[in-house]
Residue, then its C-alpha position, 0 to 999 in steps of 0.5 A: x534153579x527154575x525150569x519154566x515150561x512155556x508155550x511160545x516166545x513173544x516180546x513180552x515173555x522175553x522181557x520178563x525172562x531176561x529180568x528174571x534171569x538177572x536177579x541175584x540167586x536165580x538160575x533160569x532155564x526156559x523150555x518153549x513148546x512151540x518156539x515162535x508161533x506161526x500165528x504171531x511171527x515175531x522176528x528177534x535180532x539177537x539172543x534174548x538174554x537168558x537160556x532157553x530151548x525149544x522142544x518142537x517135535x512130533x505131537x505124540x513124542x514126549x521131550x526126553x530132556x524136559x523129562x530128565x530135568x524133572x527126574x533130576x531136579x530134586x532142588x529145582x522149582x518147575x513153572x508150568x505155563x498151561x498144560x498143552x501138549x503130551x510133554x507137559x501132560x507127562x511132566x505134570x504127572x512126574x512132578x506129582x509122583x515124585x513130589x517136585x516143587x512146582x507152580x502153575x500159571x494160566x491165563x484166565x479160563x473161559x467159563x465153559x473151560x470144564x465143559x464138553x468131553x475134553x473138559x470132563x475127562x482131561x482138563x478137570x483131571x489135570x487141574x485137580x493135580x494142579x490144585x492139590x499138589x502145586x505150591x501156588x496157582x497163578x492166573x492173569x488178573x483178579x478175574x483169573x483168580x476168581x475163576x481159579x476159585x470157582x473151579x476149586x482152587x483153595x484161596x490160599x494157593x491162588x496168586x494174581x500174576x497178570x502180564x508185565x511189559x517193559x514201560x518205555x521211558x517217558x522221554x521216548x513217548x510222544x508228548x505233543x504233536x505227531x511226527x508221521x514216519x514216511x511209511x505212514x505219510x500216504x494214510x495219516x496226517x498230523x492233524x488226524x485223530x487216530x483210533x488204533x487197534x491191534x491183534x490176531x484176527x480171529x472172531x472173538x477179537x471183536x474187529x468186526x464190532x469195532x469196524x461197524x461201530x466206527x462206520x456208524x460214528x462216521x455216519x452219525x456226523x460229518x467227521x473229518x480227519x478221523x482214522x482207524x489203523x488195525x494192525x495184525x493179521x490172521x484168518x479173518x483179515x479178508x473178512x474185515x477188509x470186505x466189511x471196510x469195502x462194504x461200508x465205504x470207509x476205505x479212506x479212513x481205515x487202513x490195515x497195517x499188517x503185522x508190527x514187529x517188536x521194533x515198530x511198536x513205539x512207531x505204531x502207538x505213536x501215531x494213535x490217540x485212542x486205543x480200541x479192544x473189543x474182544x468177546x473174550x480176551x484171557x488177558x490182553x497185552x496190547x492194552x497194557x502196551x497202549x496205556x504205557x504209551x499214554x493212550x486211553x483204551x476203549x475195551x470190552x468187558x470181555x477183556x481181562x486186562x481191561x477189567x484189570x487196569x481201565x477205570x471208566x471215564x478216568x483212563x479209558x472206557x469200558x463197553x459191553x462186548x458186541x455193543x455196536x451202538x455204545x462203541x460208536x457213542x464212545x468213539x463220538x465222545x473221544x473225537x468230541x473231547x480231544x483235550x480230555x483224551x490227552x489227560x486220560x492218556x496221562x492217567x493210563x500211563x500212571x496205571x501202567x507205571x504201577x505194573x512194571x516187570x520188576x513187580x512180576x519178578x518179585x512175585x516169582x522170586x518170592x515164590x522161589x524163596x518160599x519153595x526152598 
């Protein structure tokens, strides 16, 4: 039995848990701390295909069913995705006291994670328990594993466990020419060269850098039929729209709003190149989604998925975060080398195919067998 204590339900975790639950010999129960996050209002039609429950409640009241699972789970493997919330903290203390088998999974920690009052008093203590008592400590990508070791986790316990997404069949991906769905025909034309970006609109995601670089690129030459579509929403959206107005690029930039799981293929099918310029991104699932759909990625050196998957000049480009001039020059290069972008997109797809969900399932299954 695996009890997995997760944060929020997302399309990529749904896909992963569904495949893990199908694995022979695995019985999975997922516990979500926050259900579907308010910041990411996903809409899911049917049940996701695995057993789950939400333990949403007052912050100061622990979830009794979760605690019971630890008290009675002598033959169980527990997985903790992070340590946020009073329930997860109590569970972590319990599994160490009761000597339960558990593994820990975390995103790449920022370099200041252990600084400040909270970092010194709470995070250092919890990580000391994790590093000492967890069977294995998983993190997203090579940079995440390096950070674990930097913070004191022994090399023998660390496991590289990046995000895994469903790789769409090749026949479902646009191979040549663009078919513009009706909702986009007012903004996008088949001959347009389209850059895409998406995500939760907050400062560290770098959308302002993307917009300013896009504007700078447009000013340098008389580009025609070039567009930028930004999907998503968030507290900075109005600020970003103001940048577009100030730069006078309203006809070239379109904010699509939130993209639901069933619209993802349609969205990526509009693009020629994907941009992700976060100053810091613990991983970056959208990078994986774009590469799986044959889009070369212009990504920042602060995005862990970019550092993990992008080979500069082969399947995408790595640009210093916040470097507007360098990003503008890269946008110019892509626009002036359209045929090369097709070849780079094929390389991006090959990279994506090396990391199917089944690879991630195998990692956890091996850890489960090892724990037993």
